[in-house]
C-alpha positions as CSV (number, residue, x, y, z in Angstrom):
1,M,80.5,126.1,64.6
2,N,76.9,125.8,65.4
3,L,74.5,127.3,68.2
4,S,74.6,124.4,70.4
5,Y,78.2,123.9,70.8
6,I,78.3,127.7,71.5
7,K,75.9,127.5,74.4
8,K,78.1,124.8,75.8
9,I,81.1,127.2,75.9
10,I,78.9,129.8,77.2
11,K,77.8,127.0,80.2
12,L,81.8,126.0,80.8
13,V,82.8,129.6,81.5
14,E,79.5,130.7,83.6
15,N,80.2,127.4,85.6
16,S,84.1,127.7,86.0
17,A,86.4,130.3,87.5
18,I,87.9,131.3,84.3
19,D,87.0,134.8,82.9
20,E,87.6,134.3,79.4
21,L,87.9,131.6,76.8
22,E,88.9,132.1,73.2
23,L,88.8,129.4,70.5
24,E,89.5,128.9,66.7
25,E,87.8,126.1,64.5
26,E,87.2,125.6,61.1
27,G,88.1,129.0,60.3
28,T,85.7,130.7,62.8
29,K,87.0,132.4,66.0
30,I,84.7,132.9,69.1
31,K,85.6,134.8,72.3
32,V,83.8,134.2,75.5
33,A,84.4,136.5,78.6
34,R,82.6,137.1,81.8
35,N,82.5,140.4,83.3
36,R,81.6,139.9,86.9
37,N,79.3,142.7,86.9
38,S,77.3,142.2,83.8
39,G,77.3,138.9,82.5
40,I,78.7,136.5,79.9
41,F,79.5,138.4,76.6
42,V,80.0,136.3,73.1
43,Q,82.3,137.8,70.2
44,T,82.8,136.1,66.9
45,A,85.6,137.0,64.1
46,N,83.1,139.0,62.1
47,T,80.8,140.4,64.3
48,V,80.1,143.1,67.2
49,P,79.9,141.9,70.9
50,M,76.6,140.5,71.8
51,V,74.9,139.6,75.3
52,A,74.4,136.1,75.6
53,P,70.8,134.7,76.3
54,Q,72.0,133.7,79.8
55,A,73.1,137.4,80.6
56,V,69.7,139.0,79.4
57,P,67.9,140.5,82.4
58,S,65.1,138.2,83.8
59,H,62.2,140.5,83.2
60,I,62.9,140.9,79.4
61,L,62.9,137.0,79.2
62,Q,59.6,136.8,80.9
63,Q,58.5,139.1,78.2
64,S,59.6,136.8,75.6
65,E,58.1,133.5,77.4
66,S,55.2,133.6,75.1
67,V,57.1,133.3,72.1
68,N,58.6,129.6,73.4
69,P,55.8,127.5,75.1
70,A,58.0,124.8,75.7
71,S,60.1,126.7,78.1
72,S,57.7,128.4,80.2
73,S,57.5,127.3,83.3
74,V,54.7,126.4,85.8
75,P,54.1,129.0,88.6
76,P,56.0,128.9,91.6
77,E,53.2,128.4,93.8
78,S,52.6,125.0,92.1
79,K,52.8,121.7,94.0
80,Y,55.0,120.2,90.7
81,H,58.7,119.7,90.4
82,E,60.1,120.9,87.0
83,V,62.5,118.1,85.6
84,R,64.9,120.3,83.2
85,S,67.3,119.2,80.4
86,P,70.9,120.4,81.7
87,I,71.9,120.4,78.2
88,V,71.1,121.4,74.8
89,G,70.5,118.2,72.5
90,T,67.5,115.5,71.1
91,F,65.3,114.5,73.8
92,Y,64.5,110.4,73.7
93,R,62.1,109.0,76.0
94,A,63.4,105.6,75.4
95,P,67.2,104.0,75.1
96,S,66.4,102.5,71.6
97,P,63.4,103.0,69.3
98,D,61.7,99.8,69.7
99,A,62.3,99.9,73.6
100,E,59.6,100.9,76.4
101,P,59.9,104.9,77.5
102,Y,61.8,105.0,80.5
103,V,58.8,106.5,82.4
104,E,55.3,107.0,81.8
105,I,52.8,109.3,83.1
106,G,51.6,108.1,86.7
107,Q,55.0,105.9,87.4
108,T,56.5,106.6,90.4
109,V,60.2,107.7,90.8
110,Q,62.6,108.0,93.1
111,V,65.8,110.4,93.2
112,G,68.1,108.9,90.6
113,S,65.8,107.3,88.6
114,V,66.6,107.7,84.7
115,M,63.9,109.4,82.8
116,C,65.0,110.3,79.5
117,I,68.0,110.4,77.2
118,V,69.3,113.9,75.9
119,E,71.4,113.3,72.9
120,A,74.1,116.0,72.2
121,M,77.0,115.8,69.9
122,K,76.5,112.0,69.7
123,L,76.7,111.2,73.4
124,M,73.7,109.9,75.0
125,N,73.0,111.6,78.6
126,E,70.9,110.0,80.7
127,I,68.7,112.4,82.7
128,E,67.8,111.2,86.1
129,S,64.9,112.3,88.3
130,D,66.3,114.7,91.1
131,C,63.3,114.2,93.4
132,N,60.9,111.5,94.4
133,G,57.3,111.3,93.6
134,T,54.9,110.6,90.7
135,V,55.3,111.6,86.9
136,V,52.3,113.9,85.9
137,K,53.4,115.3,82.5
138,V,55.8,114.7,79.9
139,I,56.4,118.0,78.3
140,A,59.1,117.4,75.8
141,E,58.5,115.6,72.4
142,N,60.4,112.4,71.7
143,G,62.9,112.8,69.0
144,K,62.7,116.6,68.8
145,P,65.4,118.6,70.0
146,V,65.3,120.7,73.6
147,E,67.0,123.6,75.0
148,Y,69.1,124.1,77.9
149,N,67.0,124.5,81.1
150,Q,63.7,123.6,79.2
151,I,61.0,121.5,81.1
152,L,61.1,117.9,80.3
153,F,58.8,116.4,83.1
154,L,56.4,117.5,85.6
155,I,56.5,115.2,88.8
156,E,54.0,115.6,91.9
157,K,56.2,115.4,94.8
158,A,56.0,112.5,97.3
């Protein structure tokens, strides 16, 4: 089991009504359990329980933001809207290597406009704009991995 697969399982448990999920694949056992008071816990067959990244208190995450600048956010008072990756995968600006990018800096987008693709487990997931405005910055790098909730684009709201 790879890390991105485990992160998807954690997200499934977080966003569902189930409190516990156990899987066994390729000789590896994983148990993801939700404790309503303290977050999501992950346990594999050969390790002690660990707290999943989503369950880490926000003040600790804020301290570690400088380690991964790609996942840092714009200050809340910013006039820019952040388009974030809903999944872990590989970021592509265009539908194919020889095609034009879906959006360019300065381009106006509407709610539902396809902005990019994030490939996850050989599935191409179109990421759409969730606000109207003008693309002011492309944060993610074409062909590079992106994390869950990583900022992909900044849009100046219309």
